[in-house]
C-alpha positions as CSV (number, residue, x, y, z in Angstrom):
1,M,-46.7,61.3,30.5
2,E,-49.0,64.0,31.2
3,P,-51.5,65.5,28.1
4,N,-51.6,68.9,27.2
5,Y,-54.8,69.9,27.7
6,R,-55.4,72.7,25.8
7,E,-55.1,70.3,23.2
8,F,-56.8,67.6,24.5
9,A,-59.7,70.2,25.3
10,N,-59.5,71.7,21.6
11,F,-59.6,67.5,20.8
12,I,-62.9,66.7,22.6
13,K,-64.8,70.4,21.2
14,E,-63.3,69.2,17.5
15,K,-64.6,65.7,17.4
16,G,-67.8,66.7,19.3
17,I,-67.0,64.0,22.1
18,V,-69.4,64.5,25.2
19,I,-68.6,63.0,29.0
20,V,-71.3,60.4,30.2
21,E,-71.4,60.4,34.2
22,C,-72.9,57.4,35.8
23,K,-73.1,56.3,39.1
24,T,-71.2,53.1,39.8
25,H,-71.8,50.6,43.2
26,D,-69.8,48.0,44.5
27,P,-72.2,45.8,46.4
28,A,-69.5,43.8,48.3
29,S,-67.6,46.7,49.3
30,G,-70.0,49.5,49.9
31,W,-68.0,51.6,47.5
32,T,-69.1,53.9,45.0
33,G,-68.2,55.9,42.2
34,K,-69.1,57.7,39.0
35,N,-67.9,56.3,35.4
36,M,-67.0,59.0,32.8
37,Y,-67.6,57.7,29.7
38,V,-66.4,58.7,26.2
39,R,-69.3,59.3,23.5
40,D,-69.8,61.4,20.7
41,D,-72.9,61.6,18.5
42,K,-72.6,57.8,17.1
43,G,-72.1,56.6,20.1
44,F,-69.8,55.6,22.9
45,L,-66.4,54.7,22.1
46,N,-64.6,51.6,23.0
47,E,-60.7,50.8,23.3
48,D,-61.3,48.1,20.2
49,G,-62.7,51.4,17.8
50,I,-66.2,50.7,18.4
51,Y,-68.7,52.6,19.0
52,S,-71.7,50.5,21.0
53,E,-75.0,51.7,21.9
54,R,-73.9,51.4,25.8
55,A,-71.5,51.8,28.0
56,T,-69.6,48.5,27.9
57,T,-66.6,47.2,29.9
58,Q,-65.0,48.2,26.2
59,T,-65.6,52.0,26.4
60,I,-63.1,54.5,27.4
61,D,-63.9,56.0,31.0
62,L,-61.5,58.6,32.3
63,S,-62.7,58.0,35.5
64,E,-60.1,54.5,35.6
65,N,-63.2,52.3,35.6
66,G,-65.4,54.4,38.2
67,Y,-62.6,55.6,41.1
68,C,-61.6,59.2,40.5
69,F,-60.5,61.9,38.1
70,D,-57.5,61.7,38.1
71,K,-54.1,63.2,35.8
72,R,-52.6,59.2,36.3
73,F,-55.2,58.6,34.3
74,I,-55.8,61.1,31.6
75,G,-52.8,60.5,29.2
76,G,-53.6,57.1,28.3
77,N,-57.1,57.9,27.7
78,Y,-56.3,60.5,25.4
79,E,-54.3,58.3,23.6
80,K,-57.4,55.7,23.3
81,I,-59.1,58.6,22.2
82,K,-56.8,59.5,19.6
83,K,-56.2,55.6,18.5
84,F,-60.2,55.1,18.5
85,Y,-60.4,57.8,16.2
86,A,-57.2,56.7,13.9
87,L,-59.3,52.7,13.5
88,N,-62.6,54.0,13.1
89,N,-61.1,56.4,10.3
90,L,-59.3,53.3,8.4
91,T,-61.3,53.2,5.0
92,T,-58.9,53.7,2.3
93,F,-55.7,50.8,1.6
94,E,-53.6,54.1,2.0
95,D,-54.8,54.7,5.8
96,F,-54.9,51.1,6.8
97,S,-51.2,51.5,4.9
98,V,-50.0,53.3,7.5
99,F,-52.0,52.4,10.2
100,I,-49.4,49.1,9.8
101,Q,-46.6,50.9,9.6
102,D,-47.5,52.5,12.8
103,V,-47.7,49.4,14.9
104,T,-45.3,47.2,12.9
105,A,-42.0,46.6,15.2
106,K,-38.7,47.9,13.7
107,E,-35.8,45.6,13.7
108,A,-32.7,46.8,15.2
109,E,-30.4,47.6,12.9
């Protein structure tokens, strides 16, 4: 599903997100590309909801592992970024309760 690009852009701006471009190279095939890692002022955003000092294999990458910046990957990455901030903001029992409700599978009636 294609995201609302204006909403995504505003979300990036609101959170103070910057995109860090890093060249990548596969010596076996000779392929080169650019990763487009997501970070804010606290560090790189990782899919597990934790910040890191450096980009890792878990860091959210808008280029889908350096292959290309393409609209096919943006929707899924927007969801990953929103999930990161949701996990990162779990500080109270109420926050945790809402999170549990969101991830709980509902039994068919």
